[in-house]
Residue, then its C-alpha position, 0 to 999 in steps of 0.5 A: m679544908v676537910r671537904l677539899l681533902m676528901f675531894l682530892v682523896f676521891l680523885l686520887a683513889p683510882a690512880v693509887a689503886l691501879a698503881a698497885l697492879p701489874p701494868h698490863i692489868a691496870k691498862r685493861i681496867q683503864r681501857v674499859v673505863h675509857d671506852s665506857g666514857e666514850t660510849a656515854r658521850k655518844d649516848a648523850a649525843l643520841d639523847r639530844a638527837l632523839p629525846n625521850t625515845d625507846y631507841a635511846a633508852a634501849n641504847r643506854l641500857a645495852a651500853g651499860r650491860r656491855a660495860a659491866s660484862r667487859m669489866s667483869a671479864v677483865v677482873i675474872a681474867a686478871i684474878a686467874e692470872s694473879t690470884a694473890l692480888t685478888g683484893e687489889i684487882v677488885a678494889a682497883a676495878v671498883a675505884a675506877a668504875p664505882a657504878l659497876r661495883d655490884s656486877i664486879v662483886r657478883d660476877a667475880s664471886a660467882a667465878y671464884p666462890g672461895f674468894a667471895d669474902v676477899i672480893a666483897r671486903a675489897a669492894g667495901g661490902r658484904a659477900p653475896a649469899p649463895p643461892d639455894a640451887g636445890s630447893t626445887p626438883a628442877g634446881a636439884a637436877r641443875q645442881a647435880d649437873d653442876a657437880g660434874m662441871a669444873a669451876v675455875d681453879a683457885g690457884g689461877g688460870e695456869d693450873i687446871d685441876d684434875e677433875e677438869r683434866d679428866d673431863d677433857p680426855i681428848e684435849p690434844v684434838n680439842r686444842a687442834i680444832f680450837e686453833f682451827n676455829e681461831w684461824v677462821i675467826k681471825l680471817v673471816v668472822r672477826p673482819l665481818a664483825q668489825g665491818y658490821r660494827w663500823l657500818v651499823p649503828e649500835p641502836a640498829r645492832d640492838s634491834v637486829e639482836n632483838v629480832l633474832h631473839n624473837l625468832n627463837s621464841p618458839r624453840i625457847l617456849a618448847n624447852d620452857l615447857l619440856q622443863g616444866e618452867l610454866v612461869r618462864a613459858w608464860h614470859t616467853t609467850g608474852r614476849f613473843v606476842v608483845n614484841s611481834t606486834v607492838g614491838v614491830a616484828g621484834i625490832f623493839d623489846v617492848a616486853e622488857r618494859l612490861e617486866l617480861p624478862r628475856h631468857k634463853e633455853d635450848f634442848g641441851q639445858t633441858l637434857a641437863v634438867w632431866g639429869v643428863g650430864e655433860m660427859m666430856y668437853l668437846v670443841l666442834p669445828l666452826l661451832g666452838p665449845s660444846n659437849p655430847r649433851d649439848g651437841v645432841g641438844k643442838a640437833v633437836d633444837g633444829f626441829l623445834d624451830p618453825l621457821n627453820l622447818w618451813a625453810v628446809n621443807t620448802d627448799r628455801e634453805y638459804i633463809s636458814y643459812a642467812r639467819t645463821g650467818v647474821e646470828a654468828i656475826d651479831f653474836y661475835e660482835g657482842i663478845m669481841d671486846e671481852l674475848d680480846d681482854l681474855r686473850d691478852t690477859s690469859v696464860d692459857y687461852y684454851a683453858a680459860i675459854r673451857s672454864l668460862y664456857r662451863q661456868r656459862r652453861t652452869s648459869e644457864i642450866r640454873n636459870g642464872e642462879a649460879s652467877g649474874a647474867g653478865a658473869v661471862p660472855g657466851l662462847e659458842y660461835d654459832l649462837d644457839d641455832e644452826d642450819f639443818e639439812 
């Protein structure tokens, strides 16, 4: 009888927790759980069709990461909207998706450090210890850069603190460009991304992403060296060699299985490590969230990319255009669901994007120490590369 009661409690706990939330927030959490279940069923079918293959394993890993990222985005946006329900939101998300508990706690605590204890208690655990970002010279530089970046306001998404307002002095202009970008996304980028998702199977999309990341390796390596990150430079070199050969031109991420983790670097991050602040928030036409430092970084990155330089110098600019187009579509397809959730649950979508962009850049500058890798979706519409004349 005791076991039966425990089983019933286990079954009813998610429903009880969700019932304590506003209906639209509960619906978002349930949608992530439902979509994750559908993906798991498809993965099981793929495993049966392709047993014991790297393809199927990579597909499962990518699906798990996407589920964690989506749930974290829903939780973070819900807390921004209803700060008073922080504990209830986290408890409901963990009850509905126990396997995502660690990522939910990590990412929500990174977004709202002032609520870390509340979040941990609601999830039934202890709050994660904050990293010591200033323990190394590079870390100290990253910490100084972060001091100029606004975090999500503890009062919720409706209220943006004075510091963040000061860092967005041309907000009316930025909002106008933001609306233009949203119009382009709605009419052009989103239909292409949806078609790409519909036509190309998920494992093949993962392979496309692997190839694109492999092509970016020389630029990442250059910035690793400029930042004095010798271990990460070694990882980048090893990944490029292994994936370009054994991984068949980067189609398969074999290096990940050899414990050579993937990471991103760009010259904007290098400038931040060197002590250059972001200065002010900008929204660039077609390119999305940025700032003067990262804008300069994008221009320099074009000259650190051998394929881009070769294409431009041999009058094959169409290669750069095609690569950038594929990157943009692949990138937006990967974050489309998270942005939909954020748009539906945010009081001010522009302000939410601004805060999440700054959190993501802080995390990248700190090499992921500020938050988990899946804390917030990447928000630049052009990925990391552009065409250069």
